[in-house]
N, C-alpha and C positions, 0 to 999 in steps of 0.2 A: 155355398152348398145348399141345394134345395132340400125340402123336408123329406121327400122320398129317399133320396140318397143318404141323408143323415140317419133315418130310421134303419136303413139297410146296414149301414156301418155299425150302428148301436147293436143291432140284432146279431151281427157277425161276431162282435166282441163278446156279447153276452154268452153266445153258444160256446165259444172257445174257453172263456175264463170261468164260466159257471161249471163246466165239466171238470176243469182243473180243481176248483174249490170243492166240488162235491166229492170227487174221488181221491184227491190227494191232500189238499190243504186244510179242509174242514177240521179233521181230527188233530192234525199237527198244530193248527192255530189254537184250538181249544186247550190242548195239553200244555202249550207254551205259556198262555196268558191267563188261564183260569186261576181264580183265587189270589190274584195279585193285590187285592186290597180288602180291608175289613172296614165295614161301616158301623157306626153306632146304632144300636137298635132300641135299647130301653135301659132303665135302672130298676133293679130289684133288690130285695133284702139279701144280705150276705148269708151263704150256706156253707156248711163245713166242706172244705176241699176247694173252695173258690180261690183264685189267684189274688193275693192281697194287693198286687200291683194294679188291679182293676177297681179298687175301692174308690168310690166317688166321695171325696172328703167334704165337699160342700153340702151334699145331701145328708151325709152321715152326721155332720155337725148340726144340721137343721133338725133332724129327728132324734138325735142322740142315740142312734143305733146304726150299725154298719150297713151300707148299701154298696152294691157293685154295679159297674157299667157292663152291659152285655153287648157284645159285638157279633155281627154275622158276616160271612163271606159275601163279597159282591159277586153275584151270579152274572149280572148283566154289566158289560163294560161299554166304554165308548171309544171308538177308533176315530182318530182325526188324521185325514190324509192332507199333507201339505205338499203342493205340487208347484214346482218352478215353471213358470210359463214365459220366461225371458227369451230373448232372441236366440241365445246359444242352444236352446232345446230343439231348434229347427234344423240342426246339423245332422248329417247322416251320409255315409258313403257306401254302406252295405245295402241290405235289403230293406231296412227300415230307418226312419228318422228317430232320434232319441225320444221325441215327444210321443211317438206311436208306441214305443216300448213302455214308456211311463204309463200311458193309458191302460195297456194290458195288465201291467203289474198292479196298478191301483184298483182296477176292476176285480182282479183275482183276490186281492186282499179284502175288498169290500164284500164280495160274495161269501168269503170265508167267515167274516165277522157276522154276516146275516144268518149263517147256519147256527151261530152261537147265540142268536137273538140279541146281538149287540147293536148299538146305534153307530151310525157312520156319518161323519161330517167332512167337509171339504174346504180347504183354503187354497186358492190360486194366487200366487204372488210373483211379482217382478221386483222392482225396487219399491213397490207399494203393495198393499193387499188389493188385488184386482177383483176378487169374488170370495164371499164367505157364505157357505151353505151350512146352517146349523145341523147338528147331529139328529138323525131320525132313523127309524127302522124300516125294513121292508124292501122288496124287489123294485117297486116303482121309484123309490127314493134312490136306489143304486143306479137305476137306468137314467135318472136325471143327472146324476154325477157323471156317468159315462158320456152323456150328451154334451155336458159342459166341457169335459176334457177334450172332446173331438172338435167342437166348433168355436170355443171361446177365443176371442181376439183381444189380447191384452193392449192396454193403452201405452205401456212402456216396454222397452226391450232390455232395460238394465236389470240388475239383480241387487237386492238387499235382504239377505236371509235374516239378519238380526231383527229388522223391523217386523218381518213375518212371525218370527218366534215370539216377540213381545206381544203381538196381537193375539196369537194363540193362547199365551199365558193369561191374558186379560179376559178372554171369552170363556176359557175352560176352567171353571172354578173347582171341579173335581178332577181327580187323577184320570188321565186318559192314556190310551195306547196311541202313540204318535209315529207315523211314518213320514219322513221328509224325503221326497223324490226330486233329485236335482243332479246336475253335473258338478255342483259345488265349486264353480269358478267364481268364488266370492271371497270377501275379506271381512275381518273384524266382527265375527259372530261368536268367538270362543267364550267370552264372558257371559253373554246371553244364554248360550248353550248350557253352561254350568247351572244357571238359575233354573232354566226350564227342566233339565234332567233331574234336578232335586225334587221335583213334584211329579213329573210324568215319566212314563216308560217310552223312551225315544229310540228310534232306529233310523239311521240315515242310509238311503239306498242311492248309491252313486251310479248314474247311467252315463256311459261314455262310449265314444267311437274310437276304434284302434288308430285311426288316422289323426286323432287329436293329440296323441302322445308325442309325436315327433313330426317335423316338416321334412318331406322327401326332397332330394336334390332335383329340382325342375328348372333351374335357371331363374331368370327374372319373371316373377309372377305377380299379377294384380290380385290382392286379397281384400275382402271386406269383413270388418268386425261386425258380427251378427247383432251385437248389443248396441253399439254406437252408430252403426251404419257407415263408419269411416272407411274410405277406400285408400289403399296404400300399395305402393310397389315394393315387393320384398325380394331381395336377392337370395333365393334359396340355395344357390350354389356356394354361398359363404358358410364355411364351417362354423364360424363364430355366431352367425345368425341362428343356425340350427341348434347349436349348443345352448345359446341364451334362451331360445324358445323352450327347449326341453327342460332347462332349469326352472323357468317360470311355471311350466305346467306341473312338474313334479312337486314344486313347493306348494301349489294349491292342493294337490292330492294329499300331501303329508299334513298340511294344515287341517284338512277335513278329518283325517284319521285321528290325529292327536286331539282335536277339539271334541270329537265325539267320545273316544275311548277314555280320555282323562276325565270326562264328565260322567262316566258310567253308562253311556249310551252305546247301542250296538251299531255296527256298520256292515253294509253289503256292497261289494263292487260288482257291477253287472255291465259287461260290454254288449253292445247292441247285437252283435253276431253270435253271442253265446246264449245258452239256455237259461233264462231267468227262473225257470221251474226248478232246476237243480240248485241254483243259488239260494232261493227262498227255502226250499226243503232242507238244505244243509244247515241254514241259519236256524230254522225252527227246531231241528233235531239237536243242535248244539245247546240251545237254550232250554229245551223241554226237560 
């Protein structure tokens, strides 16, 4: 993609998603996530009416009179966008590929966070961390994130969500608002999810195509695994083949939902031919 075409795409996404974040999501995002954390501010002498649970016993012992810790609400938060760039994200049978919908959702969330004067960071992952952009503020930073989402070419097509979550946990020392955007056709991330959700406010946004849910009866069809590149002949007229695929797919979906909800994280299911605007708004309102 040449520079002119890239800038045109970035501008198109900015116009669409910024309008959504300005008129719809800005207030909802703020009311959902404001005041989610308290940070230590200072120590001062105890005053009548102070909560005894806030007494700093080390300082009290040192000066032989009571001192309390003072906390203040975190006004500025940090949003971390974790985006799956593995091969399966290039799938799409309707108007858009999954990765195009992911880009729009990520941009909408980023502009909503910008309205709240929050920092936004980005992690692109496959079975490894492909790109890390540390959290910063501002429109130009969001535009850089959009550019990467549009044109980034991953080294690997496979998926390892657990590794990406571990990386995020290591680089984000303070509590963050984390959105994981993926189709979640992945394994063995439940335990890591529990650890990460214990510190961060995590939401998984599952992007999927309706034709991934089941295989239609089309006879003998050559198919390619988007992640491994393997070509195979599949007899889609076999009821057993269709049932086994449906079972496999729904097991992945159930694993995603259980892994997130049992860890205290939120989930959103968004089909590419449905309105992600309604899905995000509904989620924010339920949490607000």
